[in-house]
PDB file with one MODEL, atoms N, CA, C and O in Angstrom:
MODEL        1
ATOM      1  N   MET A   1      -2.695 -17.717   4.453  1.00  0.00           N
ATOM      2  CA  MET A   1      -3.135 -16.366   4.049  1.00  0.00           C
ATOM      3  C   MET A   1      -3.958 -16.503   3.017  1.00  0.00           C
ATOM      4  O   MET A   1      -4.252 -17.621   2.592  1.00  0.00           O
ATOM      5  N   GLY A   2      -4.449 -15.336   2.466  1.00  0.00           N
ATOM      6  CA  GLY A   2      -5.517 -14.965   1.431  1.00  0.00           C
ATOM      7  C   GLY A   2      -4.544 -14.295   0.025  1.00  0.00           C
ATOM      8  O   GLY A   2      -3.341 -14.270  -0.236  1.00  0.00           O
ATOM      9  N   GLU A   3      -5.439 -13.940  -0.468  1.00  0.00           N
ATOM     10  CA  GLU A   3      -4.995 -13.773  -1.797  1.00  0.00           C
ATOM     11  C   GLU A   3      -4.052 -12.548  -2.023  1.00  0.00           C
ATOM     12  O   GLU A   3      -3.307 -12.489  -3.001  1.00  0.00           O
ATOM     13  N   LEU A   4      -4.128 -11.485  -0.982  1.00  0.00           N
ATOM     14  CA  LEU A   4      -3.283 -10.300  -0.988  1.00  0.00           C
ATOM     15  C   LEU A   4      -1.602 -10.514  -0.821  1.00  0.00           C
ATOM     16  O   LEU A   4      -0.686  -9.859  -1.317  1.00  0.00           O
ATOM     17  N   SER A   5      -1.569 -11.743   0.113  1.00  0.00           N
ATOM     18  CA  SER A   5       0.157 -12.109   0.127  1.00  0.00           C
ATOM     19  C   SER A   5       0.516 -12.746  -0.747  1.00  0.00           C
ATOM     20  O   SER A   5       1.679 -13.134  -0.644  1.00  0.00           O
ATOM     21  N   ASN A   6      -0.237 -13.157  -1.973  1.00  0.00           N
ATOM     22  CA  ASN A   6       0.436 -13.575  -3.339  1.00  0.00           C
ATOM     23  C   ASN A   6       0.978 -12.388  -4.185  1.00  0.00           C
ATOM     24  O   ASN A   6       1.770 -12.525  -5.117  1.00  0.00           O
ATOM     25  N   LEU A   7       0.481 -11.255  -3.773  1.00  0.00           N
ATOM     26  CA  LEU A   7       0.804 -10.029  -4.719  1.00  0.00           C
ATOM     27  C   LEU A   7       2.386  -9.353  -4.004  1.00  0.00           C
ATOM     28  O   LEU A   7       2.805  -9.295  -2.848  1.00  0.00           O
ATOM     29  N   ILE A   8       2.932  -8.927  -5.293  1.00  0.00           N
ATOM     30  CA  ILE A   8       4.460  -8.498  -4.940  1.00  0.00           C
ATOM     31  C   ILE A   8       4.000  -7.506  -4.130  1.00  0.00           C
ATOM     32  O   ILE A   8       2.935  -6.903  -4.265  1.00  0.00           O
ATOM     33  N   ASN A   9       5.120  -7.290  -2.978  1.00  0.00           N
ATOM     34  CA  ASN A   9       5.422  -6.469  -2.058  1.00  0.00           C
ATOM     35  C   ASN A   9       4.629  -6.668  -0.809  1.00  0.00           C
ATOM     36  O   ASN A   9       4.971  -6.182   0.269  1.00  0.00           O
ATOM     37  N   ILE A  10       3.356  -7.535  -1.017  1.00  0.00           N
ATOM     38  CA  ILE A  10       2.549  -7.639   0.249  1.00  0.00           C
ATOM     39  C   ILE A  10       3.027  -9.278   0.901  1.00  0.00           C
ATOM     40  O   ILE A  10       2.930 -10.391   0.385  1.00  0.00           O
ATOM     41  N   GLY A  11       3.508  -8.885   2.093  1.00  0.00           N
ATOM     42  CA  GLY A  11       3.688  -9.920   2.996  1.00  0.00           C
ATOM     43  C   GLY A  11       2.396 -10.446   4.275  1.00  0.00           C
ATOM     44  O   GLY A  11       1.349  -9.830   4.470  1.00  0.00           O
ATOM     45  N   LYS A  12       2.659 -11.216   4.723  1.00  0.00           N
ATOM     46  CA  LYS A  12       1.528 -11.690   5.665  1.00  0.00           C
ATOM     47  C   LYS A  12       1.254 -10.298   6.401  1.00  0.00           C
ATOM     48  O   LYS A  12       0.147  -9.775   6.270  1.00  0.00           O
ATOM     49  N   GLU A  13       2.242  -9.695   7.169  1.00  0.00           N
ATOM     50  CA  GLU A  13       1.843  -8.404   7.860  1.00  0.00           C
ATOM     51  C   GLU A  13       1.017  -7.574   7.417  1.00  0.00           C
ATOM     52  O   GLU A  13       0.018  -7.232   8.050  1.00  0.00           O
ATOM     53  N   LEU A  14       1.345  -7.111   6.194  1.00  0.00           N
ATOM     54  CA  LEU A  14       0.898  -6.062   5.519  1.00  0.00           C
ATOM     55  C   LEU A  14      -0.885  -6.631   4.966  1.00  0.00           C
ATOM     56  O   LEU A  14      -1.941  -6.024   4.787  1.00  0.00           O
ATOM     57  N   GLU A  15      -0.547  -7.789   4.873  1.00  0.00           N
ATOM     58  CA  GLU A  15      -1.963  -8.510   4.527  1.00  0.00           C
ATOM     59  C   GLU A  15      -3.097  -8.388   5.442  1.00  0.00           C
ATOM     60  O   GLU A  15      -4.237  -8.154   5.038  1.00  0.00           O
ATOM     61  N   LYS A  16      -2.756  -8.565   6.815  1.00  0.00           N
ATOM     62  CA  LYS A  16      -3.071  -8.692   7.960  1.00  0.00           C
ATOM     63  C   LYS A  16      -3.747  -7.186   8.064  1.00  0.00           C
ATOM     64  O   LYS A  16      -4.947  -7.053   8.305  1.00  0.00           O
ATOM     65  N   GLN A  17      -2.893  -6.106   7.867  1.00  0.00           N
ATOM     66  CA  GLN A  17      -3.443  -5.004   7.959  1.00  0.00           C
ATOM     67  C   GLN A  17      -4.715  -4.376   7.038  1.00  0.00           C
ATOM     68  O   GLN A  17      -5.682  -3.654   7.283  1.00  0.00           O
ATOM     69  N   LEU A  18      -4.153  -5.078   5.796  1.00  0.00           N
ATOM     70  CA  LEU A  18      -5.253  -4.541   5.020  1.00  0.00           C
ATOM     71  C   LEU A  18      -6.568  -5.311   5.217  1.00  0.00           C
ATOM     72  O   LEU A  18      -7.621  -4.742   4.930  1.00  0.00           O
ATOM     73  N   ASN A  19      -6.574  -6.656   5.721  1.00  0.00           N
ATOM     74  CA  ASN A  19      -7.841  -7.072   6.236  1.00  0.00           C
ATOM     75  C   ASN A  19      -8.573  -6.395   7.324  1.00  0.00           C
ATOM     76  O   ASN A  19      -9.796  -6.403   7.457  1.00  0.00           O
ATOM     77  N   ARG A  20      -7.624  -5.744   8.173  1.00  0.00           N
ATOM     78  CA  ARG A  20      -8.259  -5.345   9.131  1.00  0.00           C
ATOM     79  C   ARG A  20      -9.013  -3.937   8.802  1.00  0.00           C
ATOM     80  O   ARG A  20      -9.996  -3.520   9.413  1.00  0.00           O
ATOM     81  N   VAL A  21      -8.326  -3.255   7.663  1.00  0.00           N
ATOM     82  CA  VAL A  21      -9.192  -2.244   7.286  1.00  0.00           C
ATOM     83  C   VAL A  21     -10.430  -2.586   6.084  1.00  0.00           C
ATOM     84  O   VAL A  21     -11.134  -1.792   5.459  1.00  0.00           O
ATOM     85  N   GLY A  22     -10.391  -3.753   6.050  1.00  0.00           N
ATOM     86  CA  GLY A  22     -11.443  -3.946   4.986  1.00  0.00           C
ATOM     87  C   GLY A  22     -11.232  -4.367   3.676  1.00  0.00           C
ATOM     88  O   GLY A  22     -12.182  -4.576   2.922  1.00  0.00           O
ATOM     89  N   VAL A  23      -9.882  -4.532   3.281  1.00  0.00           N
ATOM     90  CA  VAL A  23      -9.338  -4.686   2.164  1.00  0.00           C
ATOM     91  C   VAL A  23      -8.868  -6.018   2.213  1.00  0.00           C
ATOM     92  O   VAL A  23      -7.894  -6.334   2.896  1.00  0.00           O
ATOM     93  N   LYS A  24      -9.618  -6.946   1.409  1.00  0.00           N
ATOM     94  CA  LYS A  24      -9.196  -8.567   1.211  1.00  0.00           C
ATOM     95  C   LYS A  24      -8.977  -9.189  -0.014  1.00  0.00           C
ATOM     96  O   LYS A  24      -8.825 -10.398  -0.188  1.00  0.00           O
ATOM     97  N   THR A  25      -8.967  -8.319  -0.848  1.00  0.00           N
ATOM     98  CA  THR A  25      -8.947  -8.641  -2.362  1.00  0.00           C
ATOM     99  C   THR A  25      -8.033  -7.694  -3.236  1.00  0.00           C
ATOM    100  O   THR A  25      -7.841  -6.539  -2.855  1.00  0.00           O
ATOM    101  N   PHE A  26      -7.476  -8.160  -4.386  1.00  0.00           N
ATOM    102  CA  PHE A  26      -6.639  -7.179  -5.233  1.00  0.00           C
ATOM    103  C   PHE A  26      -7.770  -6.164  -5.615  1.00  0.00           C
ATOM    104  O   PHE A  26      -7.573  -4.949  -5.598  1.00  0.00           O
ATOM    105  N   ASP A  27      -8.858  -6.682  -5.931  1.00  0.00           N
ATOM    106  CA  ASP A  27      -9.884  -5.933  -6.588  1.00  0.00           C
ATOM    107  C   ASP A  27     -10.126  -4.749  -6.000  1.00  0.00           C
ATOM    108  O   ASP A  27     -10.191  -3.641  -6.533  1.00  0.00           O
ATOM    109  N   GLU A  28     -10.302  -5.151  -4.468  1.00  0.00           N
ATOM    110  CA  GLU A  28     -10.664  -4.061  -3.329  1.00  0.00           C
ATOM    111  C   GLU A  28      -9.545  -3.303  -3.391  1.00  0.00           C
ATOM    112  O   GLU A  28      -9.841  -2.113  -3.500  1.00  0.00           O
ATOM    113  N   LEU A  29      -8.429  -3.499  -3.368  1.00  0.00           N
ATOM    114  CA  LEU A  29      -7.041  -2.933  -3.036  1.00  0.00           C
ATOM    115  C   LEU A  29      -7.048  -1.801  -4.267  1.00  0.00           C
ATOM    116  O   LEU A  29      -6.892  -0.596  -4.070  1.00  0.00           O
ATOM    117  N   LYS A  30      -7.263  -2.430  -5.599  1.00  0.00           N
ATOM    118  CA  LYS A  30      -6.897  -1.449  -6.593  1.00  0.00           C
ATOM    119  C   LYS A  30      -8.381  -0.289  -6.740  1.00  0.00           C
ATOM    120  O   LYS A  30      -8.233   0.880  -7.096  1.00  0.00           O
ATOM    121  N   ILE A  31      -9.567  -0.812  -6.439  1.00  0.00           N
ATOM    122  CA  ILE A  31     -10.618   0.262  -6.278  1.00  0.00           C
ATOM    123  C   ILE A  31     -10.280   1.356  -5.056  1.00  0.00           C
ATOM    124  O   ILE A  31     -10.568   2.550  -5.149  1.00  0.00           O
ATOM    125  N   ILE A  32      -9.655   0.785  -3.953  1.00  0.00           N
ATOM    126  CA  ILE A  32      -9.598   2.149  -3.053  1.00  0.00           C
ATOM    127  C   ILE A  32      -8.246   2.852  -3.506  1.00  0.00           C
ATOM    128  O   ILE A  32      -8.258   4.082  -3.550  1.00  0.00           O
ATOM    129  N   GLY A  33      -7.184   2.235  -3.817  1.00  0.00           N
ATOM    130  CA  GLY A  33      -6.192   2.807  -4.402  1.00  0.00           C
ATOM    131  C   GLY A  33      -5.190   2.566  -3.172  1.00  0.00           C
ATOM    132  O   GLY A  33      -5.544   2.015  -2.130  1.00  0.00           O
ATOM    133  N   SER A  34      -3.917   3.038  -3.417  1.00  0.00           N
ATOM    134  CA  SER A  34      -2.668   2.821  -2.360  1.00  0.00           C
ATOM    135  C   SER A  34      -2.806   3.871  -1.631  1.00  0.00           C
ATOM    136  O   SER A  34      -2.615   3.576  -0.451  1.00  0.00           O
ATOM    137  N   LYS A  35      -3.091   5.157  -1.807  1.00  0.00           N
ATOM    138  CA  LYS A  35      -2.963   6.311  -0.880  1.00  0.00           C
ATOM    139  C   LYS A  35      -4.083   6.024   0.547  1.00  0.00           C
ATOM    140  O   LYS A  35      -3.766   6.081   1.735  1.00  0.00           O
ATOM    141  N   LYS A  36      -5.598   5.676  -0.106  1.00  0.00           N
ATOM    142  CA  LYS A  36      -6.614   5.462   0.832  1.00  0.00           C
ATOM    143  C   LYS A  36      -6.389   4.438   1.598  1.00  0.00           C
ATOM    144  O   LYS A  36      -6.709   4.456   2.786  1.00  0.00           O
ATOM    145  N   ALA A  37      -5.749   3.300   0.966  1.00  0.00           N
ATOM    146  CA  ALA A  37      -5.555   2.109   2.108  1.00  0.00           C
ATOM    147  C   ALA A  37      -4.323   2.378   2.694  1.00  0.00           C
ATOM    148  O   ALA A  37      -4.173   1.724   3.725  1.00  0.00           O
ATOM    149  N   TRP A  38      -3.514   3.003   2.454  1.00  0.00           N
ATOM    150  CA  TRP A  38      -2.263   3.414   3.366  1.00  0.00           C
ATOM    151  C   TRP A  38      -2.905   4.370   4.561  1.00  0.00           C
ATOM    152  O   TRP A  38      -2.702   4.100   5.745  1.00  0.00           O
ATOM    153  N   LEU A  39      -3.567   5.322   4.216  1.00  0.00           N
ATOM    154  CA  LEU A  39      -4.405   6.048   5.352  1.00  0.00           C
ATOM    155  C   LEU A  39      -5.217   5.271   6.228  1.00  0.00           C
ATOM    156  O   LEU A  39      -5.301   5.655   7.394  1.00  0.00           O
ATOM    157  N   LYS A  40      -5.833   4.243   5.873  1.00  0.00           N
ATOM    158  CA  LYS A  40      -6.497   3.479   6.686  1.00  0.00           C
ATOM    159  C   LYS A  40      -5.607   2.830   7.538  1.00  0.00           C
ATOM    160  O   LYS A  40      -5.830   2.835   8.748  1.00  0.00           O
ATOM    161  N   ILE A  41      -4.492   2.194   7.009  1.00  0.00           N
ATOM    162  CA  ILE A  41      -3.347   1.278   7.607  1.00  0.00           C
ATOM    163  C   ILE A  41      -2.764   2.291   8.868  1.00  0.00           C
ATOM    164  O   ILE A  41      -2.666   1.952  10.047  1.00  0.00           O
ATOM    165  N   ARG A  42      -2.434   3.514   8.340  1.00  0.00           N
ATOM    166  CA  ARG A  42      -1.956   4.482   9.254  1.00  0.00           C
ATOM    167  C   ARG A  42      -2.518   4.968  10.467  1.00  0.00           C
ATOM    168  O   ARG A  42      -1.926   5.334  11.482  1.00  0.00           O
ATOM    169  N   ASP A  43      -3.918   4.917  10.197  1.00  0.00           N
ATOM    170  CA  ASP A  43      -4.914   5.454  11.435  1.00  0.00           C
ATOM    171  C   ASP A  43      -4.871   4.211  12.483  1.00  0.00           C
ATOM    172  O   ASP A  43      -5.213   4.392  13.652  1.00  0.00           O
ATOM    173  N   MET A  44      -4.481   3.073  12.062  1.00  0.00           N
ATOM    174  CA  MET A  44      -4.444   1.923  13.345  1.00  0.00           C
ATOM    175  C   MET A  44      -2.971   1.760  13.562  1.00  0.00           C
ATOM    176  O   MET A  44      -2.719   1.397  14.710  1.00  0.00           O
ATOM    177  N   ASP A  45      -2.013   1.909  12.857  1.00  0.00           N
ATOM    178  CA  ASP A  45      -0.500   1.833  12.935  1.00  0.00           C
ATOM    179  C   ASP A  45       0.174   3.094  12.487  1.00  0.00           C
ATOM    180  O   ASP A  45       0.371   3.339  11.297  1.00  0.00           O
ATOM    181  N   SER A  46       0.498   3.836  13.405  1.00  0.00           N
ATOM    182  CA  SER A  46       1.395   4.976  13.420  1.00  0.00           C
ATOM    183  C   SER A  46       2.630   4.826  12.804  1.00  0.00           C
ATOM    184  O   SER A  46       3.198   5.848  12.420  1.00  0.00           O
ATOM    185  N   SER A  47       3.212   3.620  12.618  1.00  0.00           N
ATOM    186  CA  SER A  47       4.635   3.659  12.021  1.00  0.00           C
ATOM    187  C   SER A  47       4.436   3.123  10.414  1.00  0.00           C
ATOM    188  O   SER A  47       5.302   2.553   9.750  1.00  0.00           O
ATOM    189  N   ALA A  48       3.388   3.381  10.082  1.00  0.00           N
ATOM    190  CA  ALA A  48       3.157   3.011   8.087  1.00  0.00           C
ATOM    191  C   ALA A  48       3.727   4.616   7.823  1.00  0.00           C
ATOM    192  O   ALA A  48       3.427   5.769   8.133  1.00  0.00           O
ATOM    193  N   CYS A  49       4.828   3.820   6.980  1.00  0.00           N
ATOM    194  CA  CYS A  49       5.873   4.640   6.427  1.00  0.00           C
ATOM    195  C   CYS A  49       5.618   4.821   5.012  1.00  0.00           C
ATOM    196  O   CYS A  49       4.586   4.442   4.459  1.00  0.00           O
ATOM    197  N   TYR A  50       6.716   5.489   4.362  1.00  0.00           N
ATOM    198  CA  TYR A  50       6.496   5.797   2.792  1.00  0.00           C
ATOM    199  C   TYR A  50       6.635   4.508   2.343  1.00  0.00           C
ATOM    200  O   TYR A  50       5.751   4.156   1.562  1.00  0.00           O
ATOM    201  N   ASN A  51       7.597   3.590   2.639  1.00  0.00           N
ATOM    202  CA  ASN A  51       8.058   2.279   2.071  1.00  0.00           C
ATOM    203  C   ASN A  51       6.638   1.512   1.746  1.00  0.00           C
ATOM    204  O   ASN A  51       6.369   0.831   0.756  1.00  0.00           O
ATOM    205  N   ARG A  52       5.801   1.833   2.894  1.00  0.00           N
ATOM    206  CA  ARG A  52       4.558   0.874   3.117  1.00  0.00           C
ATOM    207  C   ARG A  52       3.716   1.493   1.640  1.00  0.00           C
ATOM    208  O   ARG A  52       3.262   0.850   0.693  1.00  0.00           O
ATOM    209  N   LEU A  53       3.725   2.811   1.860  1.00  0.00           N
ATOM    210  CA  LEU A  53       2.774   3.480   0.832  1.00  0.00           C
ATOM    211  C   LEU A  53       3.245   3.170  -0.608  1.00  0.00           C
ATOM    212  O   LEU A  53       2.381   3.001  -1.469  1.00  0.00           O
ATOM    213  N   CYS A  54       4.681   3.074  -0.958  1.00  0.00           N
ATOM    214  CA  CYS A  54       5.034   2.583  -2.240  1.00  0.00           C
ATOM    215  C   CYS A  54       4.860   1.193  -2.562  1.00  0.00           C
ATOM    216  O   CYS A  54       4.814   0.794  -3.725  1.00  0.00           O
ATOM    217  N   ALA A  55       4.742   0.287  -1.336  1.00  0.00           N
ATOM    218  CA  ALA A  55       4.521  -1.198  -1.450  1.00  0.00           C
ATOM    219  C   ALA A  55       3.230  -1.459  -1.946  1.00  0.00           C
ATOM    220  O   ALA A  55       2.950  -2.331  -2.768  1.00  0.00           O
ATOM    221  N   LEU A  56       2.269  -0.476  -1.283  1.00  0.00           N
ATOM    222  CA  LEU A  56       0.759  -0.822  -1.728  1.00  0.00           C
ATOM    223  C   LEU A  56       0.597  -0.442  -3.315  1.00  0.00           C
ATOM    224  O   LEU A  56      -0.040  -1.275  -3.960  1.00  0.00           O
ATOM    225  N   GLU A  57       1.155   0.867  -4.142  1.00  0.00           N
ATOM    226  CA  GLU A  57       1.196   1.279  -5.060  1.00  0.00           C
ATOM    227  C   GLU A  57       1.993   0.275  -6.294  1.00  0.00           C
ATOM    228  O   GLU A  57       1.603   0.160  -7.456  1.00  0.00           O
ATOM    229  N   GLY A  58       3.073  -0.322  -5.748  1.00  0.00           N
ATOM    230  CA  GLY A  58       3.758  -1.431  -6.567  1.00  0.00           C
ATOM    231  C   GLY A  58       2.780  -2.930  -6.791  1.00  0.00           C
ATOM    232  O   GLY A  58       2.723  -3.625  -7.806  1.00  0.00           O
ATOM    233  N   ALA A  59       2.093  -3.121  -5.525  1.00  0.00           N
ATOM    234  CA  ALA A  59       1.286  -4.139  -5.540  1.00  0.00           C
ATOM    235  C   ALA A  59       0.106  -4.059  -6.650  1.00  0.00           C
ATOM    236  O   ALA A  59      -0.250  -4.989  -7.373  1.00  0.00           O
ATOM    237  N   ILE A  60      -0.310  -3.023  -6.630  1.00  0.00           N
ATOM    238  CA  ILE A  60      -1.447  -2.548  -7.661  1.00  0.00           C
ATOM    239  C   ILE A  60      -0.850  -2.411  -9.003  1.00  0.00           C
ATOM    240  O   ILE A  60      -1.533  -2.631 -10.002  1.00  0.00           O
ATOM    241  N   GLN A  61       0.126  -2.135  -9.063  1.00  0.00           N
ATOM    242  CA  GLN A  61       0.916  -2.031 -10.587  1.00  0.00           C
ATOM    243  C   GLN A  61       1.360  -3.272 -10.982  1.00  0.00           C
ATOM    244  O   GLN A  61       1.425  -3.516 -12.187  1.00  0.00           O
ATOM    245  N   GLY A  62       1.712  -4.193 -10.070  1.00  0.00           N
ATOM    246  CA  GLY A  62       2.277  -5.534 -10.169  1.00  0.00           C
ATOM    247  C   GLY A  62       3.819  -5.415 -10.180  1.00  0.00           C
ATOM    248  O   GLY A  62       4.393  -6.399 -10.648  1.00  0.00           O
ATOM    249  N   ILE A  63       4.519  -4.497  -9.797  1.00  0.00           N
ATOM    250  CA  ILE A  63       5.890  -4.494  -9.879  1.00  0.00           C
ATOM    251  C   ILE A  63       6.590  -4.022  -8.437  1.00  0.00           C
ATOM    252  O   ILE A  63       5.915  -3.369  -7.642  1.00  0.00           O
ATOM    253  N   LYS A  64       8.005  -4.391  -8.129  1.00  0.00           N
ATOM    254  CA  LYS A  64       8.464  -4.261  -6.880  1.00  0.00           C
ATOM    255  C   LYS A  64       8.252  -2.845  -6.834  1.00  0.00           C
ATOM    256  O   LYS A  64       7.936  -2.139  -7.792  1.00  0.00           O
ATOM    257  N   TRP A  65       8.471  -2.442  -5.522  1.00  0.00           N
ATOM    258  CA  TRP A  65       8.308  -1.087  -5.209  1.00  0.00           C
ATOM    259  C   TRP A  65       9.227   0.191  -5.569  1.00  0.00           C
ATOM    260  O   TRP A  65       9.035   1.390  -5.774  1.00  0.00           O
ATOM    261  N   HIS A  66      10.290  -0.665  -5.540  1.00  0.00           N
ATOM    262  CA  HIS A  66      11.542   0.032  -5.807  1.00  0.00           C
ATOM    263  C   HIS A  66      11.665   0.470  -7.512  1.00  0.00           C
ATOM    264  O   HIS A  66      12.296   1.472  -7.846  1.00  0.00           O
ATOM    265  N   TYR A  67      10.944  -0.465  -8.561  1.00  0.00           N
ATOM    266  CA  TYR A  67      11.011  -0.190  -9.328  1.00  0.00           C
ATOM    267  C   TYR A  67       9.801   0.815 -10.253  1.00  0.00           C
ATOM    268  O   TYR A  67       9.701   1.031 -11.461  1.00  0.00           O
ATOM    269  N   LEU A  68       8.996   1.274  -9.085  1.00  0.00           N
ATOM    270  CA  LEU A  68       7.995   2.687  -9.485  1.00  0.00           C
ATOM    271  C   LEU A  68       8.661   3.478 -10.167  1.00  0.00           C
ATOM    272  O   LEU A  68       9.806   3.787  -9.837  1.00  0.00           O
ATOM    273  N   PRO A  69       8.078   3.945 -11.225  1.00  0.00           N
ATOM    274  CA  PRO A  69       8.720   5.349 -12.220  1.00  0.00           C
ATOM    275  C   PRO A  69       8.689   6.420 -11.101  1.00  0.00           C
ATOM    276  O   PRO A  69       7.888   6.442 -10.167  1.00  0.00           O
ATOM    277  N   GLU A  70       9.705   7.320 -11.347  1.00  0.00           N
ATOM    278  CA  GLU A  70      10.351   8.340 -10.420  1.00  0.00           C
ATOM    279  C   GLU A  70       9.247   9.184 -10.380  1.00  0.00           C
ATOM    280  O   GLU A  70       8.978   9.612  -9.257  1.00  0.00           O
ATOM    281  N   GLU A  71       8.570   9.522 -11.250  1.00  0.00           N
ATOM    282  CA  GLU A  71       7.313  10.248 -11.129  1.00  0.00           C
ATOM    283  C   GLU A  71       6.203  10.236 -10.094  1.00  0.00           C
ATOM    284  O   GLU A  71       5.693  11.175  -9.482  1.00  0.00           O
ATOM    285  N   ILE A  72       5.856   8.386 -10.039  1.00  0.00           N
ATOM    286  CA  ILE A  72       4.987   8.185  -9.259  1.00  0.00           C
ATOM    287  C   ILE A  72       5.616   8.217  -7.922  1.00  0.00           C
ATOM    288  O   ILE A  72       4.928   8.721  -7.035  1.00  0.00           O
ATOM    289  N   LYS A  73       6.813   7.769  -7.597  1.00  0.00           N
ATOM    290  CA  LYS A  73       7.616   7.905  -6.351  1.00  0.00           C
ATOM    291  C   LYS A  73       7.393   9.460  -6.017  1.00  0.00           C
ATOM    292  O   LYS A  73       6.772   9.744  -4.992  1.00  0.00           O
ATOM    293  N   LYS A  74       7.810  10.323  -6.729  1.00  0.00           N
ATOM    294  CA  LYS A  74       7.356  11.482  -6.343  1.00  0.00           C
ATOM    295  C   LYS A  74       6.276  12.207  -5.774  1.00  0.00           C
ATOM    296  O   LYS A  74       6.199  12.931  -4.782  1.00  0.00           O
ATOM    297  N   GLU A  75       5.379  11.804  -6.721  1.00  0.00           N
ATOM    298  CA  GLU A  75       3.960  11.923  -6.014  1.00  0.00           C
ATOM    299  C   GLU A  75       3.627  11.497  -4.937  1.00  0.00           C
ATOM    300  O   GLU A  75       3.163  12.244  -4.076  1.00  0.00           O
ATOM    301  N   LEU A  76       3.834   9.882  -4.711  1.00  0.00           N
ATOM    302  CA  LEU A  76       3.693   9.597  -3.125  1.00  0.00           C
ATOM    303  C   LEU A  76       4.672   9.999  -2.431  1.00  0.00           C
ATOM    304  O   LEU A  76       4.612   9.513  -1.302  1.00  0.00           O
ATOM    305  N   LYS A  77       5.500  10.626  -2.574  1.00  0.00           N
ATOM    306  CA  LYS A  77       6.439  11.262  -1.455  1.00  0.00           C
ATOM    307  C   LYS A  77       5.916  12.657  -0.902  1.00  0.00           C
ATOM    308  O   LYS A  77       6.004  13.025   0.269  1.00  0.00           O
ATOM    309  N   GLU A  78       5.339  13.388  -1.989  1.00  0.00           N
ATOM    310  CA  GLU A  78       4.556  14.333  -1.847  1.00  0.00           C
ATOM    311  C   GLU A  78       3.087  14.480  -1.217  1.00  0.00           C
ATOM    312  O   GLU A  78       2.676  15.499  -0.663  1.00  0.00           O
ATOM    313  N   PHE A  79       2.419  13.380  -1.381  1.00  0.00           N
ATOM    314  CA  PHE A  79       1.319  12.868  -0.631  1.00  0.00           C
ATOM    315  C   PHE A  79       1.800  12.531   0.777  1.00  0.00           C
ATOM    316  O   PHE A  79       1.312  13.191   1.694  1.00  0.00           O
ATOM    317  N   TYR A  80       2.875  11.395   1.121  1.00  0.00           N
ATOM    318  CA  TYR A  80       3.238  11.212   2.410  1.00  0.00           C
ATOM    319  C   TYR A  80       3.580  12.451   3.101  1.00  0.00           C
ATOM    320  O   TYR A  80       3.092  12.629   4.218  1.00  0.00           O
ATOM    321  N   THR A  81       4.478  13.478   2.509  1.00  0.00           N
ATOM    322  CA  THR A  81       4.837  14.504   3.389  1.00  0.00           C
ATOM    323  C   THR A  81       3.879  15.594   3.867  1.00  0.00           C
ATOM    324  O   THR A  81       4.157  16.343   4.804  1.00  0.00           O
ATOM    325  N   HIS A  82       2.566  15.655   3.074  1.00  0.00           N
ATOM    326  CA  HIS A  82       1.609  16.435   3.270  1.00  0.00           C
ATOM    327  C   HIS A  82       0.686  15.750   4.088  1.00  0.00           C
ATOM    328  O   HIS A  82       0.049  16.511   4.817  1.00  0.00           O
ATOM    329  N   VAL A  83       0.434  14.641   4.189  1.00  0.00           N
ATOM    330  CA  VAL A  83      -0.314  14.076   5.405  1.00  0.00           C
ATOM    331  C   VAL A  83       0.225  13.636   6.759  1.00  0.00           C
ATOM    332  O   VAL A  83      -0.557  13.412   7.683  1.00  0.00           O
ATOM    333  N   SER A  84       1.762  13.485   6.924  1.00  0.00           N
ATOM    334  CA  SER A  84       2.611  13.488   7.797  1.00  0.00           C
ATOM    335  C   SER A  84       2.568  14.578   8.377  1.00  0.00           C
ATOM    336  O   SER A  84       3.341  14.813   9.305  1.00  0.00           O
TER     337      SER A  84
ENDMDL
END
C-alpha cells in the first residue's frame, strides 16, 4: 500500500477510501483535515462512523485516536452529531 497505511490509525481499507476521495499523502490529509476527509468518505460509504472520524484526526496528530484530548473528542462528536 501507500504511505497513508503507515500512519497510526490508518489501515489498508481506510487508506483505500482516502485514495478514492483524492487523498494520497499525509500532507494532503493534513491540508484537507479530518472533518473534510471524513465527509468525503461518508459520501461514498454511509457506514462512516464517529470512530473513523477520530481515527483520521489521530492520524493527523500522530496518536492513537483513543488518546485524543477530551476537548477534541467532544468537538468531533458535536461535528459528527451535527452532520449525521
